[in-house]
N, C-alpha and C positions, 0 to 999 in steps of 0.2 A: 505494499500500500504505501502511495507515496505522500506525505504528511503535506506537502505544498499545493499537490494536484486537488486532493479533497476538499481544500478551503474553497469556497464560494465566492463569486467576483462581485462587488457589490457595485451596482449601478447608480453613480448620483444623479440627482435630480438636473436636468436639462442635457440627458446625455442618451443616446438613442443607438441603441445594438440591434442589429439585423444579421440573420445567420442564414446561409443559403447553402445547403448542403455542407461544405469543408471551408467556405469563404465566408467569413466575418468582418464586417463592417461596423465601425462605430464612430458615431457622428457628434461632435460636442462645440460648445462656442469657440475653441481655438481652430476647429478643421474637422477634416475626417482621415479615417486611418482603414487600411483594406487589408487582411493579411489572408491566405490560404493556409490550412492546416495539413498536418499529418493525416492519411487514411486510415490511421489506426486510433485518432482521437475523436471522440464525438463532443459535442458542443450544445447543451440544451441552455434556452432562456425562461426562466419561470418568475413571474412576480418581482422585477428588478434585481435578479440574481441570474449569473451565468453560472452554469454547472460544468464543469468538465470531466468527462470519462473516456475509459479505454476499454478497448475490445477485450484484451487479457490481460489481466492484473498481475499475473505470475510470470509473465515474458516483461526481461530486463530492459529491452527497446522501449515497449511500451512504457512501464514505469517512468523511464527518464523523459520521455515523450508527454508523459502526463503533467509533470511538474513544471517542463520548459511551457508546455500551452497555456498554463494556468498563469504563469508569469509576464508571458508574452500580451495576454489578453489584459492582466492587470495595469501591464507598463502601456498599454494603448489607451485604455480609460483615464489612467492619471495624466497623458499624455496631452489628450484633448481637452481635459479641465483644466490642467497646471500648466504644462507645457513641460520642456527639459532643458537645462542649460548646462555647460559644461565650460570649466575655464582654465587657459592655458597662459603660462606665465612666460616670459622671454627675460631669461638672464645672460648677460654680457654686454660690454662696452658697447656702444653703438647700435644693440638690439633693437629694433623697432618693427611696427606694423603698421598699416593703413587700411581703411575698407572704402571702396569706391563700388557701389552699387553690389553684384555677385562677385567680386573679384578681392582677393586678399591679398596685400603685398607684404611680402615678410622681407627686410633687412637683416640678416641674421650672419653675418660675416663672411659671405661669399665675398667674389666680386661685381656680384651682380645682385640686383632685387629678385628674389624667389615670387611669382606670381601663383597664386592657388586658384583656381575656379570653385566657390562655392557650390553644392548641387542645391537643387531647387528643395525648399521647405525648411533651408537652413539661414540665419540671419547672424550675422557677426556685427560685434562693435568693441572696440578698443579704448581702453581708458589706461593711460601711461603705459604700462609693460603688460598688461593683462589683456588677452583675446577673451572675449565671451561668445560661446557658439548657443544659441537657442533656437527650439524646434519643437514638435511635438512627437517624433519620431523618436523613441530613445536610442535605437539601434543606430541610426543613422547620423543622430548628433555623436554617439561614441566611434562610431566609424571615422567620421570627418575629423574629429579631437586626434584619432590616432592617426591619422593621414598627415595631419599638420606637424603634430609632434615630430613624427617621423623625417621631416625634413634636416632636423637639426636636432637630434637626441641630446639630451644633457651628458657633457663628459664627464668622467670618474675625476679628474684631476682638479679643474677649476669649478664645475657645476655649470659651466656655459652651456647656453642651449635652450631647447623649449620644454618647458616641463607643464604637469597639470598642478593647479594649485592646490598646496599642502603636500604634493609627493615629495617623498624624501629620496635624495640622492647620497647614495653611500660615495662618500670621498675616499681615493686612494693616496697614500703616501707618496710623494715625488720620490726622483732621484736623491735630490739632497738630505733626504729624511731618511732613505736607504743606507748612503754612504756614508752618515754619521754612525750610524747602528754597529758598524765593523769595529 
């Protein structure tokens, strides 16, 4: 039995959920999301609550899909109600970012500025050296943040690069510290 999968997904007021075979559409004040689920997962709508079940509770794949599907539905509902935000911090001398429409321009220590095309449904804003990504699809916001971070990962010696706000980068001792230990 999946502990997470058994939990019903509460539908707040102002949110409309429709289920058509394996496709689920969630409409809310911030927008609309649609997702198609695995054929082993059944989704039922009952009086403001969405219940997720699987065909075979003893099958390991079905049990893992059970909890995953419930979490994906929960994220869809919370996304159309509250939205999702992810923040990235630029650390380094001269590192800066700017947004012009769907284009995020990053100056992160290369000989040229790096331009990143934001996908549809993602908005970005820059305050000082913090880039905030916002949208209604949690998966898309997280994937976009990961792609931006991949442009210049934080390096372990000085910590320069793009990191998530609150991320702890473990720093290594440099050559000078190693030579002094002999």
